[in-house]
PADRENTI-585089 format. One record per residue (C-alpha): residue number from 0; x, y, z. Coordinates in steps of 0.02 Angstrom, whole numbers, padded with zeros to 5 digits, always signed. Layout:
<recs>
+------+--------+--------+--------+
: resi :     xx :     yy :     zz :
+------+--------+--------+--------+
:  NUM :      X :      Y :      Z :
...
+------+--------+--------+--------+
</recs>
This chain:
<recs>
+------+--------+--------+--------+
: resi :     xx :     yy :     zz :
+------+--------+--------+--------+
:    0 : -01619 : +01226 : -00813 :
:    1 : -01567 : +01258 : -00993 :
:    2 : -01468 : +01418 : -01020 :
:    3 : -01536 : +01536 : -01152 :
:    4 : -01426 : +01564 : -01303 :
:    5 : -01378 : +01745 : -01328 :
:    6 : -01382 : +01799 : -01510 :
:    7 : -01301 : +01956 : -01577 :
:    8 : -01414 : +02079 : -01668 :
:    9 : -01384 : +02117 : -01851 :
:   10 : -01291 : +02283 : -01864 :
:   11 : -01419 : +02345 : -01992 :
:   12 : -01574 : +02282 : -02080 :
:   13 : -01536 : +02161 : -02221 :
:   14 : -01600 : +02206 : -02395 :
:   15 : -01742 : +02081 : -02380 :
:   16 : -01794 : +02131 : -02203 :
:   17 : -01984 : +02136 : -02187 :
:   18 : -01963 : +02296 : -02083 :
:   19 : -01893 : +02393 : -02231 :
:   20 : -02015 : +02517 : -02304 :
:   21 : -02048 : +02584 : -02478 :
:   22 : -02042 : +02768 : -02527 :
:   23 : -02216 : +02790 : -02451 :
:   24 : -02162 : +02717 : -02284 :
:   25 : -02256 : +02554 : -02310 :
:   26 : -02193 : +02380 : -02268 :
:   27 : -02189 : +02256 : -02413 :
:   28 : -02290 : +02131 : -02311 :
:   29 : -02386 : +02221 : -02172 :
:   30 : -02468 : +02060 : -02109 :
:   31 : -02297 : +01978 : -02082 :
:   32 : -02229 : +02133 : -01994 :
:   33 : -02382 : +02139 : -01882 :
:   34 : -02360 : +01956 : -01833 :
:   35 : -02175 : +01981 : -01796 :
:   36 : -02214 : +02137 : -01694 :
:   37 : -02341 : +02042 : -01589 :
:   38 : -02220 : +01899 : -01562 :
:   39 : -02070 : +02007 : -01513 :
:   40 : -02175 : +02098 : -01383 :
:   41 : -02255 : +01944 : -01307 :
:   42 : -02144 : +01793 : -01338 :
:   43 : -01963 : +01810 : -01397 :
:   44 : -01843 : +01903 : -01509 :
:   45 : -01844 : +01868 : -01696 :
:   46 : -01703 : +01774 : -01780 :
:   47 : -01650 : +01858 : -01943 :
:   48 : -01725 : +01764 : -02091 :
:   49 : -01585 : +01813 : -02210 :
:   50 : -01470 : +01663 : -02175 :
:   51 : -01611 : +01540 : -02208 :
:   52 : -01635 : +01613 : -02382 :
:   53 : -01452 : +01575 : -02421 :
:   54 : -01444 : +01410 : -02324 :
:   55 : -01329 : +01481 : -02191 :
:   56 : -01333 : +01457 : -02001 :
:   57 : -01451 : +01569 : -01903 :
:   58 : -01333 : +01669 : -01792 :
:   59 : -01411 : +01842 : -01772 :
:   60 : -01571 : +01927 : -01720 :
:   61 : -01669 : +02035 : -01842 :
:   62 : -01619 : +02219 : -01834 :
:   63 : -01790 : +02278 : -01892 :
:   64 : -01879 : +02180 : -01756 :
:   65 : -01754 : +02237 : -01624 :
:   66 : -01777 : +02420 : -01674 :
:   67 : -01964 : +02396 : -01649 :
:   68 : -01936 : +02314 : -01479 :
:   69 : -01820 : +02455 : -01427 :
:   70 : -01947 : +02588 : -01473 :
:   71 : -02092 : +02501 : -01386 :
:   72 : -01997 : +02456 : -01228 :
:   73 : -01932 : +02635 : -01218 :
:   74 : -02109 : +02704 : -01236 :
:   75 : -02168 : +02586 : -01098 :
:   76 : -02027 : +02643 : -00983 :
:   77 : -01943 : +02472 : -00977 :
:   78 : -01778 : +02540 : -01045 :
:   79 : -01704 : +02715 : -01028 :
:   80 : -01677 : +02747 : -01214 :
:   81 : -01721 : +02659 : -01378 :
:   82 : -01543 : +02594 : -01400 :
:   83 : -01448 : +02431 : -01396 :
:   84 : -01346 : +02499 : -01251 :
:   85 : -01502 : +02529 : -01146 :
:   86 : -01562 : +02352 : -01188 :
:   87 : -01395 : +02276 : -01135 :
:   88 : -01391 : +02380 : -00976 :
:   89 : -01565 : +02318 : -00928 :
:   90 : -01519 : +02138 : -00971 :
:   91 : -01361 : +02150 : -00866 :
:   92 : -01459 : +02217 : -00718 :
:   93 : -01587 : +02075 : -00736 :
:   94 : -01448 : +01945 : -00742 :
:   95 : -01364 : +02019 : -00587 :
:   96 : -01529 : +02004 : -00490 :
:   97 : -01544 : +01819 : -00536 :
:   98 : -01364 : +01770 : -00496 :
+------+--------+--------+--------+
</recs>
């Protein structure tokens, strides 16, 4: 069985993050954000696109997508708070069950 790679999450949204909003609270590309939101709730976390723009290695997850995941999983009762710490706590508990 192949072990999943654990990526760190960007500490903040990059300047070109699709989850940034304008002064009216709108995303620059709502269709893209909607597709990423669907994917991060049903398939996998989103790698930050920023390194690809600058031809750098992809080493981190998207902060905007993770913030969305945190909020949704908190609202669903999967995690205790919409924080990275609650996410890590849940992941640690899941790993302990499987080991």
